[in-house]
N, C-alpha and C positions, 0 to 999 in steps of 0.2 A: 306188500301193501303197507303204507305208512299209518301207524295208529293215530297220529295227530289229524290225519285227513278224515278218518271215520268217526272222530269224537264229535258229539253233538255240541253246538254252541251253548245250549242250555246247561249242560254239565259244567262247562267252563265258568259260566256266570255263577252257578250254584257253589262251586268250589271257591271262587273269589269272594262271594258273600260270606261263606263259612269261615274263611281265613280272616277276613276283616272283623267278623263278629268275635272270633276267638282272640284276636289281637287286642281288641277293645276291652274284652272281659279280663284278659290277663293284665292289661295296663291298669284297669280299675282295681283289681285285687292288689296289685303291687302298690298302688297309690294309697289304698285304704289300710293295708296291713304291713307294708314294707317300711323302709327308712323314711320316705317322704311323709308318712303319717305322723311323725313327731311334730311337724309344723301345722297340722290341722287343729282347728279350734272348734269347740262345741258351742254353737250359737245359743243354746238354751242355758248354758252356764254363764254366758255373758250378760244375760238379762234376768238376774235373780230378783224376784219380787217378794 
């Protein structure tokens, strides 16, 4: 019996959503704390009143 034939489509969708969520979270953390963060500016510092 082929395991792919017995897998529920809902499980495939859930795994896909989980992988996308983890990828976006990883990209956000990399952007916030990795090398690209050097180019980020703080909008509150730009408007000193």
